All heavy atoms as TSV, in Angstrom:
chain	resi	resn	atom	element	x	y	z
A	1	MET	N	N	0.828	-1.193	0.012
A	1	MET	CA	C	0.009	-0.002	-0.001
A	1	MET	C	C	0.862	1.273	0.012
A	1	MET	O	O	0.528	2.224	-0.666
A	1	MET	CB	C	-0.921	0.019	1.202
A	1	MET	CG	C	-2.074	-0.963	1.079
A	1	MET	SD	S	-3.190	-1.151	2.532
A	1	MET	CE	C	-3.250	0.436	3.241
A	2	VAL	N	N	1.954	1.250	0.765
A	2	VAL	CA	C	2.813	2.432	0.817
A	2	VAL	C	C	3.421	2.697	-0.545
A	2	VAL	O	O	3.507	3.842	-0.985
A	2	VAL	CB	C	3.894	2.229	1.926
A	2	VAL	CG1	C	4.924	3.356	1.888
A	2	VAL	CG2	C	3.261	2.135	3.338
A	3	HIS	N	N	3.869	1.644	-1.164
A	3	HIS	CA	C	4.471	1.786	-2.494
A	3	HIS	C	C	3.521	2.407	-3.490
A	3	HIS	O	O	3.848	3.289	-4.293
A	3	HIS	CB	C	4.929	0.417	-3.025
A	3	HIS	CG	C	5.538	0.471	-4.367
A	3	HIS	ND1	N	4.780	0.353	-5.531
A	3	HIS	CD2	C	6.817	0.654	-4.744
A	3	HIS	CE1	C	5.562	0.466	-6.549
A	3	HIS	NE2	N	6.793	0.613	-6.136
A	4	ASP	N	N	2.219	2.034	-3.464
A	4	ASP	CA	C	1.256	2.473	-4.426
A	4	ASP	C	C	0.623	3.838	-4.065
A	4	ASP	O	O	-0.008	4.457	-4.902
A	4	ASP	CB	C	0.140	1.446	-4.581
A	4	ASP	CG	C	0.608	0.135	-5.207
A	4	ASP	OD1	O	1.591	0.220	-5.960
A	4	ASP	OD2	O	0.010	-0.886	-4.947
A	5	ALA	N	N	0.812	4.272	-2.850
A	5	ALA	CA	C	0.160	5.524	-2.386
A	5	ALA	C	C	0.886	6.761	-2.988
A	5	ALA	O	O	2.089	6.764	-3.115
A	5	ALA	CB	C	0.239	5.634	-0.838
A	6	SER	N	N	0.109	7.727	-3.320
A	6	SER	CA	C	0.667	9.023	-3.785
A	6	SER	C	C	1.116	9.875	-2.591
A	6	SER	O	O	2.105	10.597	-2.708
A	6	SER	CB	C	-0.384	9.811	-4.599
A	6	SER	OG	O	-0.752	9.077	-5.724
A	7	ILE	N	N	0.371	9.741	-1.516
A	7	ILE	CA	C	0.662	10.487	-0.303
A	7	ILE	C	C	0.176	9.708	0.906
A	7	ILE	O	O	-0.818	8.996	0.819
A	7	ILE	CB	C	0.005	11.921	-0.328
A	7	ILE	CG1	C	0.559	12.772	0.809
A	7	ILE	CG2	C	-1.502	11.839	-0.340
A	7	ILE	CD1	C	0.241	14.216	0.643
A	8	ILE	N	N	0.874	9.832	2.018
A	8	ILE	CA	C	0.448	9.207	3.267
A	8	ILE	C	C	0.286	10.330	4.294
A	8	ILE	O	O	1.250	11.012	4.650
A	8	ILE	CB	C	1.526	8.170	3.737
A	8	ILE	CG1	C	1.695	7.097	2.671
A	8	ILE	CG2	C	1.145	7.578	5.094
A	8	ILE	CD1	C	2.930	6.299	2.820
A	9	LEU	N	N	-0.914	10.508	4.730
A	9	LEU	CA	C	-1.246	11.573	5.667
A	9	LEU	C	C	-1.249	11.055	7.090
A	9	LEU	O	O	-1.888	10.024	7.366
A	9	LEU	CB	C	-2.611	12.192	5.370
A	9	LEU	CG	C	-2.723	12.874	3.991
A	9	LEU	CD1	C	-4.159	13.278	3.733
A	9	LEU	CD2	C	-1.797	14.069	3.903
A	10	CYS	N	N	-0.569	11.726	7.961
A	10	CYS	CA	C	-0.523	11.388	9.393
A	10	CYS	C	C	-1.122	12.493	10.221
A	10	CYS	O	O	-0.991	13.663	9.893
A	10	CYS	CB	C	0.932	11.188	9.813
A	10	CYS	SG	S	1.841	9.963	8.886
A	11	MET	N	N	-1.755	12.105	11.339
A	11	MET	CA	C	-2.344	13.144	12.232
A	11	MET	C	C	-1.283	13.813	13.039
A	11	MET	O	O	-1.336	15.057	13.281
A	11	MET	CB	C	-3.353	12.491	13.164
A	11	MET	CG	C	-4.673	12.201	12.539
A	11	MET	SD	S	-5.872	11.407	13.674
A	11	MET	CE	C	-5.731	12.294	15.183
A	12	ALA	N	N	-0.315	13.041	13.585
A	12	ALA	CA	C	0.651	13.608	14.526
A	12	ALA	C	C	2.084	13.248	14.200
A	12	ALA	O	O	2.318	12.269	13.520
A	12	ALA	CB	C	0.287	13.095	15.953
A	13	GLU	N	N	2.982	14.054	14.644
A	13	GLU	CA	C	4.424	13.872	14.361
A	13	GLU	C	C	4.920	12.503	14.840
A	13	GLU	O	O	5.650	11.859	14.068
A	13	GLU	CB	C	5.242	14.997	15.033
A	13	GLU	CG	C	6.734	14.920	14.686
A	13	GLU	CD	C	7.027	14.980	13.254
A	13	GLU	OE1	O	6.399	15.781	12.494
A	13	GLU	OE2	O	7.875	14.209	12.737
A	14	PRO	N	N	4.497	11.985	15.998
A	14	PRO	CA	C	4.974	10.629	16.361
A	14	PRO	C	C	4.580	9.554	15.323
A	14	PRO	O	O	5.324	8.635	15.063
A	14	PRO	CB	C	4.313	10.380	17.727
A	14	PRO	CG	C	4.100	11.753	18.271
A	14	PRO	CD	C	3.770	12.609	17.109
A	15	HIS	N	N	3.372	9.705	14.808
A	15	HIS	CA	C	2.910	8.786	13.755
A	15	HIS	C	C	3.836	8.874	12.510
A	15	HIS	O	O	4.229	7.825	11.940
A	15	HIS	CB	C	1.477	9.069	13.297
A	15	HIS	CG	C	0.468	9.027	14.381
A	15	HIS	ND1	N	-0.691	9.779	14.355
A	15	HIS	CD2	C	0.442	8.329	15.530
A	15	HIS	CE1	C	-1.387	9.532	15.466
A	15	HIS	NE2	N	-0.716	8.649	16.171
A	16	ARG	N	N	4.113	10.093	12.109
A	16	ARG	CA	C	4.986	10.250	10.928
A	16	ARG	C	C	6.382	9.660	11.165
A	16	ARG	O	O	6.928	9.045	10.288
A	16	ARG	CB	C	5.106	11.768	10.579
A	16	ARG	CG	C	6.060	12.018	9.425
A	16	ARG	CD	C	5.953	13.350	8.819
A	16	ARG	NE	N	6.249	14.452	9.680
A	16	ARG	CZ	C	6.226	15.718	9.272
A	16	ARG	NH1	N	5.951	16.025	8.005
A	16	ARG	NH2	N	6.452	16.708	10.121
A	17	ARG	N	N	6.935	9.905	12.408
A	17	ARG	CA	C	8.258	9.361	12.690
A	17	ARG	C	C	8.288	7.833	12.613
A	17	ARG	O	O	9.195	7.257	12.037
A	17	ARG	CB	C	8.703	9.815	14.069
A	17	ARG	CG	C	9.379	11.184	14.089
A	17	ARG	CD	C	10.105	11.424	15.422
A	17	ARG	NE	N	9.279	11.219	16.599
A	17	ARG	CZ	C	8.597	12.239	17.168
A	17	ARG	NH1	N	8.632	13.425	16.667
A	17	ARG	NH2	N	7.844	12.000	18.230
A	18	ILE	N	N	7.255	7.213	13.082
A	18	ILE	CA	C	7.166	5.770	13.076
A	18	ILE	C	C	7.135	5.249	11.618
A	18	ILE	O	O	7.874	4.341	11.230
A	18	ILE	CB	C	5.932	5.242	13.828
A	18	ILE	CG1	C	6.123	5.484	15.338
A	18	ILE	CG2	C	5.681	3.802	13.587
A	18	ILE	CD1	C	4.878	5.290	16.168
A	19	ILE	N	N	6.277	5.850	10.815
A	19	ILE	CA	C	6.136	5.422	9.423
A	19	ILE	C	C	7.412	5.699	8.602
A	19	ILE	O	O	7.836	4.853	7.880
A	19	ILE	CB	C	4.864	6.067	8.767
A	19	ILE	CG1	C	3.607	5.576	9.491
A	19	ILE	CG2	C	4.804	5.703	7.271
A	19	ILE	CD1	C	2.346	6.327	9.116
A	20	ARG	N	N	8.004	6.840	8.852
A	20	ARG	CA	C	9.281	7.162	8.178
A	20	ARG	C	C	10.357	6.188	8.598
A	20	ARG	O	O	11.218	5.832	7.794
A	20	ARG	CB	C	9.720	8.577	8.440
A	20	ARG	CG	C	8.944	9.639	7.641
A	20	ARG	CD	C	9.443	11.001	7.989
A	20	ARG	NE	N	8.880	11.979	7.079
A	20	ARG	CZ	C	9.008	13.286	7.210
A	20	ARG	NH1	N	9.717	13.778	8.199
A	20	ARG	NH2	N	8.444	14.095	6.339
A	21	GLY	N	N	10.333	5.782	9.832
A	21	GLY	CA	C	11.338	4.816	10.305
A	21	GLY	C	C	11.213	3.455	9.653
A	21	GLY	O	O	12.196	2.762	9.327
A	22	ILE	N	N	9.962	3.083	9.315
A	22	ILE	CA	C	9.716	1.787	8.686
A	22	ILE	C	C	9.924	1.893	7.173
A	22	ILE	O	O	10.454	0.986	6.550
A	22	ILE	CB	C	8.262	1.300	8.957
A	22	ILE	CG1	C	8.066	1.091	10.448
A	22	ILE	CG2	C	7.940	0.041	8.205
A	22	ILE	CD1	C	6.624	0.912	10.881
A	23	PHE	N	N	9.560	3.037	6.597
A	23	PHE	CA	C	9.643	3.252	5.142
A	23	PHE	C	C	10.462	4.508	4.806
A	23	PHE	O	O	9.957	5.444	4.222
A	23	PHE	CB	C	8.265	3.367	4.526
A	23	PHE	CG	C	7.345	2.206	4.811
A	23	PHE	CD1	C	6.346	2.295	5.734
A	23	PHE	CD2	C	7.510	1.006	4.110
A	23	PHE	CE1	C	5.502	1.253	5.990
A	23	PHE	CE2	C	6.646	-0.071	4.336
A	23	PHE	CZ	C	5.663	0.028	5.278
A	24	PRO	N	N	11.776	4.569	5.135
A	24	PRO	CA	C	12.516	5.773	4.870
A	24	PRO	C	C	12.600	6.115	3.394
A	24	PRO	O	O	12.762	7.317	3.076
A	24	PRO	CB	C	13.897	5.462	5.484
A	24	PRO	CG	C	13.987	3.957	5.508
A	24	PRO	CD	C	12.544	3.461	5.717
A	25	GLN	N	N	12.535	5.182	2.565
A	25	GLN	CA	C	12.622	5.428	1.125
A	25	GLN	C	C	11.418	6.227	0.608
A	25	GLN	O	O	11.470	6.799	-0.502
A	25	GLN	CB	C	12.780	4.147	0.308
A	25	GLN	CG	C	11.602	3.242	0.276
A	25	GLN	CD	C	11.481	2.269	1.471
A	25	GLN	OE1	O	11.895	2.541	2.572
A	25	GLN	NE2	N	10.851	1.153	1.236
A	26	TRP	N	N	10.312	6.309	1.344
A	26	TRP	CA	C	9.120	7.012	0.947
A	26	TRP	C	C	8.907	8.300	1.797
A	26	TRP	O	O	7.809	8.822	1.826
A	26	TRP	CB	C	7.894	6.118	1.040
A	26	TRP	CG	C	8.016	4.898	0.215
A	26	TRP	CD1	C	8.067	3.627	0.646
A	26	TRP	CD2	C	8.126	4.830	-1.212
A	26	TRP	NE1	N	8.215	2.721	-0.424
A	26	TRP	CE2	C	8.256	3.458	-1.578
A	26	TRP	CE3	C	8.128	5.772	-2.241
A	26	TRP	CZ2	C	8.369	3.039	-2.892
A	26	TRP	CZ3	C	8.255	5.365	-3.540
A	26	TRP	CH2	C	8.387	3.992	-3.851
A	27	GLU	N	N	9.986	8.786	2.388
A	27	GLU	CA	C	9.881	9.921	3.295
A	27	GLU	C	C	9.143	11.099	2.658
A	27	GLU	O	O	8.326	11.762	3.326
A	27	GLU	CB	C	11.266	10.343	3.767
A	27	GLU	CG	C	11.238	11.523	4.658
A	27	GLU	CD	C	12.656	11.938	5.180
A	27	GLU	OE1	O	13.631	11.215	4.867
A	27	GLU	OE2	O	12.728	12.947	5.822
A	28	ARG	N	N	9.389	11.376	1.411
A	28	ARG	CA	C	8.825	12.565	0.754
A	28	ARG	C	C	7.308	12.481	0.596
A	28	ARG	O	O	6.670	13.533	0.481
A	28	ARG	CB	C	9.463	12.792	-0.638
A	28	ARG	CG	C	9.196	11.627	-1.587
A	28	ARG	CD	C	9.838	11.926	-2.946
A	28	ARG	NE	N	9.837	10.770	-3.780
A	28	ARG	CZ	C	8.798	10.204	-4.349
A	28	ARG	NH1	N	7.609	10.720	-4.147
A	28	ARG	NH2	N	8.881	9.140	-5.110
A	29	LYS	N	N	6.722	11.322	0.687
A	29	LYS	CA	C	5.246	11.253	0.577
A	29	LYS	C	C	4.535	11.076	1.902
A	29	LYS	O	O	3.318	10.928	1.950
A	29	LYS	CB	C	4.828	10.225	-0.451
A	29	LYS	CG	C	5.221	8.819	-0.184
A	29	LYS	CD	C	4.475	7.924	-1.201
A	29	LYS	CE	C	5.270	6.821	-1.788
A	29	LYS	NZ	N	4.520	6.005	-2.705
A	30	ILE	N	N	5.296	11.101	2.978
A	30	ILE	CA	C	4.694	10.950	4.331
A	30	ILE	C	C	4.632	12.326	4.962
A	30	ILE	O	O	5.657	12.899	5.315
A	30	ILE	CB	C	5.532	9.995	5.177
A	30	ILE	CG1	C	5.684	8.620	4.495
A	30	ILE	CG2	C	4.890	9.834	6.557
A	30	ILE	CD1	C	6.714	7.723	5.133
A	31	VAL	N	N	3.441	12.912	5.070
A	31	VAL	CA	C	3.298	14.284	5.550
A	31	VAL	C	C	2.195	14.362	6.609
A	31	VAL	O	O	1.348	13.491	6.732
A	31	VAL	CB	C	2.943	15.262	4.421
A	31	VAL	CG1	C	4.092	15.315	3.408
A	31	VAL	CG2	C	1.663	14.889	3.736
A	32	LEU	N	N	2.223	15.434	7.377
A	32	LEU	CA	C	1.159	15.694	8.400
A	32	LEU	C	C	-0.035	16.260	7.664
A	32	LEU	O	O	0.081	17.060	6.768
A	32	LEU	CB	C	1.671	16.628	9.463
A	32	LEU	CG	C	2.726	16.066	10.373
A	32	LEU	CD1	C	3.264	17.158	11.333
A	32	LEU	CD2	C	2.216	14.871	11.171
A	33	LEU	N	N	-1.171	15.867	8.171
A	33	LEU	CA	C	-2.453	16.334	7.615
A	33	LEU	C	C	-2.521	17.835	7.544
A	33	LEU	O	O	-2.957	18.404	6.556
A	33	LEU	CB	C	-3.623	15.741	8.435
A	33	LEU	CG	C	-5.009	15.993	7.930
A	33	LEU	CD1	C	-5.217	15.383	6.559
A	33	LEU	CD2	C	-6.047	15.458	8.899
A	34	LYS	N	N	-2.046	18.535	8.580
A	34	LYS	CA	C	-2.132	20.004	8.611
A	34	LYS	C	C	-1.164	20.646	7.623
A	34	LYS	O	O	-1.262	21.817	7.333
A	34	LYS	CB	C	-1.865	20.513	10.018
A	34	LYS	CG	C	-3.049	20.319	10.937
A	34	LYS	CD	C	-2.777	21.045	12.257
A	34	LYS	CE	C	-4.011	21.030	13.119
A	34	LYS	NZ	N	-3.691	21.832	14.350
A	35	GLU	N	N	-0.172	19.933	7.161
A	35	GLU	CA	C	0.787	20.435	6.173
A	35	GLU	C	C	0.256	20.284	4.765
A	35	GLU	O	O	0.686	21.014	3.847
A	35	GLU	CB	C	2.129	19.683	6.234
A	35	GLU	CG	C	2.900	19.814	7.499
A	35	GLU	CD	C	4.090	18.913	7.505
A	35	GLU	OE1	O	4.104	17.861	6.857
A	35	GLU	OE2	O	5.075	19.270	8.242
A	36	PHE	N	N	-0.625	19.383	4.529
A	36	PHE	CA	C	-1.060	18.999	3.216
A	36	PHE	C	C	-1.697	20.220	2.488
A	36	PHE	O	O	-2.675	20.748	2.922
A	36	PHE	CB	C	-2.004	17.849	3.279
A	36	PHE	CG	C	-2.517	17.366	1.935
A	36	PHE	CD1	C	-1.663	16.787	1.064
A	36	PHE	CD2	C	-3.840	17.463	1.602
A	36	PHE	CE1	C	-2.048	16.328	-0.204
A	36	PHE	CE2	C	-4.295	17.018	0.381
A	36	PHE	CZ	C	-3.414	16.451	-0.538
A	37	GLY	N	N	-1.156	20.526	1.335
A	37	GLY	CA	C	-1.732	21.528	0.470
A	37	GLY	C	C	-1.538	22.953	0.924
A	37	GLY	O	O	-2.157	23.879	0.362
A	38	LEU	N	N	-0.720	23.186	1.906
A	38	LEU	CA	C	-0.503	24.567	2.397
A	38	LEU	C	C	0.856	25.079	1.945
A	38	LEU	O	O	1.898	24.373	1.964
A	38	LEU	CB	C	-0.537	24.607	3.941
A	38	LEU	CG	C	-1.871	24.200	4.576
A	38	LEU	CD1	C	-1.722	24.238	6.094
A	38	LEU	CD2	C	-2.954	25.112	4.133
A	39	ALA	N	N	0.886	26.340	1.579
A	39	ALA	CA	C	2.161	26.967	1.230
A	39	ALA	C	C	2.946	27.307	2.479
A	39	ALA	O	O	4.149	27.201	2.513
A	39	ALA	CB	C	1.860	28.272	0.467
A	40	GLU	N	N	2.206	27.658	3.559
A	40	GLU	CA	C	2.858	27.954	4.806
A	40	GLU	C	C	2.467	26.904	5.831
A	40	GLU	O	O	1.309	26.597	6.013
A	40	GLU	CB	C	2.349	29.306	5.349
A	40	GLU	CG	C	3.482	30.311	5.505
A	40	GLU	CD	C	2.959	31.636	6.034
A	40	GLU	OE1	O	2.702	31.741	7.232
A	40	GLU	OE2	O	2.778	32.568	5.205
A	41	VAL	N	N	3.441	26.322	6.525
A	41	VAL	CA	C	3.209	25.272	7.535
A	41	VAL	C	C	2.712	25.947	8.823
A	41	VAL	O	O	3.389	26.841	9.335
A	41	VAL	CB	C	4.460	24.443	7.780
A	41	VAL	CG1	C	4.224	23.397	8.826
A	41	VAL	CG2	C	4.930	23.795	6.461
A	42	PRO	N	N	1.590	25.470	9.398
A	42	PRO	CA	C	1.113	26.010	10.690
A	42	PRO	C	C	2.040	25.753	11.844
A	42	PRO	O	O	2.799	24.828	11.820
A	42	PRO	CB	C	-0.235	25.328	10.868
A	42	PRO	CG	C	-0.200	24.092	10.032
A	42	PRO	CD	C	0.752	24.371	8.919
A	43	GLN	N	N	1.925	26.650	12.841
A	43	GLN	CA	C	2.825	26.510	14.012
A	43	GLN	C	C	2.590	25.158	14.724
A	43	GLN	O	O	3.516	24.467	15.077
A	43	GLN	CB	C	2.600	27.639	14.971
A	43	GLN	CG	C	3.514	27.605	16.169
A	43	GLN	CD	C	3.293	28.809	17.093
A	43	GLN	OE1	O	2.417	29.653	16.852
A	43	GLN	NE2	N	4.095	28.884	18.119
A	44	HIS	N	N	1.333	24.793	14.972
A	44	HIS	CA	C	0.994	23.543	15.623
A	44	HIS	C	C	0.558	22.547	14.534
A	44	HIS	O	O	-0.598	22.582	14.053
A	44	HIS	CB	C	-0.110	23.774	16.643
A	44	HIS	CG	C	0.268	24.740	17.724
A	44	HIS	ND1	N	1.130	24.381	18.719
A	44	HIS	CD2	C	-0.065	26.023	17.930
A	44	HIS	CE1	C	1.299	25.429	19.517
A	44	HIS	NE2	N	0.579	26.421	19.049
A	45	GLN	N	N	1.502	21.690	14.136
A	45	GLN	CA	C	1.237	20.841	12.984
A	45	GLN	C	C	0.515	19.557	13.341
A	45	GLN	O	O	-0.176	19.036	12.518
A	45	GLN	CB	C	2.584	20.506	12.320
A	45	GLN	CG	C	3.331	21.703	11.850
A	45	GLN	CD	C	4.696	21.342	11.355
A	45	GLN	OE1	O	5.118	20.189	11.393
A	45	GLN	NE2	N	5.426	22.313	10.883
A	46	SER	N	N	0.703	19.077	14.542
A	46	SER	CA	C	0.089	17.803	14.874
A	46	SER	C	C	-1.353	17.932	15.348
A	46	SER	O	O	-1.712	18.908	15.982
A	46	SER	CB	C	0.871	17.105	16.005
A	46	SER	OG	O	2.087	16.612	15.554
A	47	VAL	N	N	-2.162	16.962	15.048
A	47	VAL	CA	C	-3.502	16.798	15.616
A	47	VAL	C	C	-3.324	15.776	16.696
A	47	VAL	O	O	-2.863	14.651	16.457
A	47	VAL	CB	C	-4.528	16.323	14.578
A	47	VAL	CG1	C	-5.861	16.081	15.236
A	47	VAL	CG2	C	-4.660	17.329	13.407
A	48	GLU	N	N	-3.682	16.125	17.928
A	48	GLU	CA	C	-3.495	15.203	19.039
A	48	GLU	C	C	-4.247	13.902	18.812
A	48	GLU	O	O	-5.452	13.937	18.431
A	48	GLU	CB	C	-3.945	15.877	20.354
A	48	GLU	CG	C	-3.659	15.095	21.522
A	48	GLU	CD	C	-4.099	15.741	22.838
A	48	GLU	OE1	O	-4.480	16.945	22.775
A	48	GLU	OE2	O	-4.043	15.103	23.860
A	49	ASP	N	N	-3.587	12.799	19.027
A	49	ASP	CA	C	-4.233	11.524	18.919
A	49	ASP	C	C	-5.087	11.241	20.166
A	49	ASP	O	O	-4.597	11.153	21.259
A	49	ASP	CB	C	-3.151	10.418	18.780
A	49	ASP	CG	C	-3.739	9.049	18.510
A	49	ASP	OD1	O	-4.924	8.876	18.474
A	49	ASP	OD2	O	-2.910	8.117	18.345
A	50	PRO	N	N	-6.429	11.147	19.979
A	50	PRO	CA	C	-7.293	10.975	21.141
A	50	PRO	C	C	-7.442	9.548	21.612
A	50	PRO	O	O	-8.239	9.288	22.600
A	50	PRO	CB	C	-8.619	11.571	20.624
A	50	PRO	CG	C	-8.622	11.167	19.211
A	50	PRO	CD	C	-7.145	11.302	18.769
A	51	TYR	N	N	-6.793	8.626	20.997
A	51	TYR	CA	C	-6.989	7.193	21.309
A	51	TYR	C	C	-6.938	6.921	22.800
A	51	TYR	O	O	-5.975	7.301	23.502
A	51	TYR	CB	C	-5.941	6.335	20.582
A	51	TYR	CG	C	-6.109	4.868	20.832
A	51	TYR	CD1	C	-7.209	4.191	20.346
A	51	TYR	CD2	C	-5.138	4.138	21.529
A	51	TYR	CE1	C	-7.352	2.820	20.506
A	51	TYR	CE2	C	-5.292	2.762	21.740
A	51	TYR	CZ	C	-6.391	2.100	21.234
A	51	TYR	OH	O	-6.566	0.782	21.432
A	52	ARG	N	N	-7.970	6.274	23.320
A	52	ARG	CA	C	-8.131	5.911	24.749
A	52	ARG	C	C	-8.162	7.122	25.688
A	52	ARG	O	O	-7.694	7.029	26.803
A	52	ARG	CB	C	-7.087	4.906	25.153
A	52	ARG	CG	C	-7.157	3.613	24.443
A	52	ARG	CD	C	-6.156	2.669	24.933
A	52	ARG	NE	N	-6.802	1.355	25.055
A	52	ARG	CZ	C	-6.365	0.334	25.686
A	52	ARG	NH1	N	-5.212	0.371	26.292
A	52	ARG	NH2	N	-7.039	-0.833	25.662
A	53	ARG	N	N	-8.618	8.233	25.204
A	53	ARG	CA	C	-8.686	9.438	25.985
A	53	ARG	C	C	-10.145	9.813	26.218
A	53	ARG	O	O	-11.042	9.204	25.679
A	53	ARG	CB	C	-7.962	10.592	25.290
A	53	ARG	CG	C	-6.561	10.304	24.767
A	53	ARG	CD	C	-5.381	10.407	25.709
A	53	ARG	NE	N	-5.225	11.600	26.462
A	53	ARG	CZ	C	-4.591	12.689	26.091
A	53	ARG	NH1	N	-4.020	12.770	24.889
A	53	ARG	NH2	N	-4.432	13.723	26.879
A	54	ALA	N	N	-10.382	10.894	26.938
A	54	ALA	CA	C	-11.697	11.349	27.255
A	54	ALA	C	C	-12.405	11.837	26.010
A	54	ALA	O	O	-11.762	12.212	25.006
A	54	ALA	CB	C	-11.630	12.497	28.297
A	55	LYS	N	N	-13.731	11.843	26.074
A	55	LYS	CA	C	-14.546	12.267	24.890
A	55	LYS	C	C	-14.179	13.654	24.408
A	55	LYS	O	O	-14.144	13.906	23.219
A	55	LYS	CB	C	-16.015	12.161	25.273
A	55	LYS	CG	C	-16.920	12.566	24.127
A	55	LYS	CD	C	-18.394	12.510	24.504
A	55	LYS	CE	C	-19.258	12.971	23.325
A	55	LYS	NZ	N	-20.653	13.083	23.719
A	56	ARG	N	N	-13.861	14.544	25.335
A	56	ARG	CA	C	-13.537	15.900	24.978
A	56	ARG	C	C	-12.277	15.950	24.085
A	56	ARG	O	O	-12.125	16.824	23.221
A	56	ARG	CB	C	-13.394	16.820	26.172
A	56	ARG	CG	C	-12.306	16.470	27.092
A	56	ARG	CD	C	-12.374	17.392	28.348
A	56	ARG	NE	N	-11.614	16.823	29.448
A	56	ARG	CZ	C	-10.270	16.812	29.496
A	56	ARG	NH1	N	-9.587	17.375	28.531
A	56	ARG	NH2	N	-9.677	16.290	30.535
A	57	LYS	N	N	-11.352	15.039	24.291
A	57	LYS	CA	C	-10.147	14.966	23.439
A	57	LYS	C	C	-10.522	14.537	22.008
A	57	LYS	O	O	-9.996	15.039	21.042
A	57	LYS	CB	C	-9.123	13.984	23.990
A	57	LYS	CG	C	-8.530	14.410	25.318
A	57	LYS	CD	C	-7.591	15.570	25.122
A	57	LYS	CE	C	-6.887	15.934	26.425
A	57	LYS	NZ	N	-5.970	17.032	26.272
A	58	TYR	N	N	-11.447	13.562	21.902
A	58	TYR	CA	C	-11.953	13.180	20.548
A	58	TYR	C	C	-12.635	14.345	19.872
A	58	TYR	O	O	-12.421	14.597	18.689
A	58	TYR	CB	C	-12.905	12.000	20.663
A	58	TYR	CG	C	-12.262	10.685	20.842
A	58	TYR	CD1	C	-11.901	10.176	22.086
A	58	TYR	CD2	C	-11.932	9.905	19.709
A	58	TYR	CE1	C	-11.310	8.972	22.240
A	58	TYR	CE2	C	-11.304	8.667	19.845
A	58	TYR	CZ	C	-11.026	8.230	21.104
A	58	TYR	OH	O	-10.388	6.997	21.262
A	59	GLU	N	N	-13.427	15.132	20.626
A	59	GLU	CA	C	-14.122	16.247	20.067
A	59	GLU	C	C	-13.116	17.329	19.597
A	59	GLU	O	O	-13.246	17.918	18.563
A	59	GLU	CB	C	-15.108	16.811	21.066
A	59	GLU	CG	C	-16.260	15.856	21.304
A	59	GLU	CD	C	-17.114	16.233	22.500
A	59	GLU	OE1	O	-16.710	17.065	23.350
A	59	GLU	OE2	O	-18.234	15.715	22.600
A	60	LYS	N	N	-12.080	17.594	20.408
A	60	LYS	CA	C	-11.070	18.568	20.006
A	60	LYS	C	C	-10.361	18.096	18.724
A	60	LYS	O	O	-10.144	18.918	17.801
A	60	LYS	CB	C	-10.032	18.707	21.141
A	60	LYS	CG	C	-8.984	19.734	20.856
A	60	LYS	CD	C	-8.083	19.896	22.057
A	60	LYS	CE	C	-6.992	20.920	21.793
A	60	LYS	NZ	N	-5.752	20.358	21.232
A	61	SER	N	N	-9.965	16.854	18.684
A	61	SER	CA	C	-9.326	16.329	17.447
A	61	SER	C	C	-10.228	16.411	16.247
A	61	SER	O	O	-9.792	16.752	15.163
A	61	SER	CB	C	-8.866	14.879	17.681
A	61	SER	OG	O	-7.847	14.827	18.667
A	62	PHE	N	N	-11.489	16.082	16.443
A	62	PHE	CA	C	-12.481	16.161	15.357
A	62	PHE	C	C	-12.561	17.573	14.823
A	62	PHE	O	O	-12.574	17.803	13.626
A	62	PHE	CB	C	-13.845	15.691	15.811
A	62	PHE	CG	C	-14.907	15.891	14.799
A	62	PHE	CD1	C	-15.047	15.003	13.716
A	62	PHE	CD2	C	-15.807	16.959	14.843
A	62	PHE	CE1	C	-16.038	15.168	12.767
A	62	PHE	CE2	C	-16.745	17.160	13.883
A	62	PHE	CZ	C	-16.861	16.258	12.855
A	63	THR	N	N	-12.612	18.558	15.727
A	63	THR	CA	C	-12.724	19.976	15.300
A	63	THR	C	C	-11.516	20.358	14.492
A	63	THR	O	O	-11.610	21.028	13.497
A	63	THR	CB	C	-12.859	20.882	16.557
A	63	THR	OG1	O	-14.086	20.480	17.242
A	63	THR	CG2	C	-12.976	22.321	16.150
A	64	GLU	N	N	-10.336	19.931	14.917
A	64	GLU	CA	C	-9.114	20.256	14.188
A	64	GLU	C	C	-9.111	19.610	12.819
A	64	GLU	O	O	-8.709	20.235	11.819
A	64	GLU	CB	C	-7.852	19.815	14.914
A	64	GLU	CG	C	-7.498	20.639	16.122
A	64	GLU	CD	C	-6.188	20.240	16.711
A	64	GLU	OE1	O	-5.144	20.383	16.090
A	64	GLU	OE2	O	-6.204	19.709	17.872
A	65	LEU	N	N	-9.525	18.323	12.775
A	65	LEU	CA	C	-9.563	17.648	11.472
A	65	LEU	C	C	-10.630	18.224	10.552
A	65	LEU	O	O	-10.396	18.346	9.341
A	65	LEU	CB	C	-9.866	16.150	11.699
A	65	LEU	CG	C	-8.751	15.373	12.364
A	65	LEU	CD1	C	-9.220	14.001	12.757
A	65	LEU	CD2	C	-7.523	15.268	11.438
A	66	GLU	N	N	-11.733	18.615	11.114
A	66	GLU	CA	C	-12.821	19.191	10.271
A	66	GLU	C	C	-12.379	20.516	9.654
A	66	GLU	O	O	-12.697	20.780	8.504
A	66	GLU	CB	C	-14.020	19.411	11.163
A	66	GLU	CG	C	-15.252	19.816	10.423
A	66	GLU	CD	C	-16.458	19.940	11.319
A	66	GLU	OE1	O	-16.334	20.514	12.431
A	66	GLU	OE2	O	-17.534	19.486	10.910
A	67	SER	N	N	-11.623	21.321	10.374
A	67	SER	CA	C	-11.190	22.603	9.844
A	67	SER	C	C	-10.133	22.400	8.753
A	67	SER	O	O	-9.969	23.103	7.808
A	67	SER	CB	C	-10.671	23.531	10.898
A	67	SER	OG	O	-9.491	23.018	11.468
């Protein structure tokens, strides 16, 4: 799947580091969701991973992803 993908979008920097560590040859196509399609990279690039967290964390992440 990684080989065939045009781009691999990650929510958070730790996710990107893990994927780049496994597939360093595809580093150029592994980007953060907030970086995608922007000329200027936002200050806070990661979307917090809400996995196993309180509902409000999921809602915060949803709001960031939705925007």
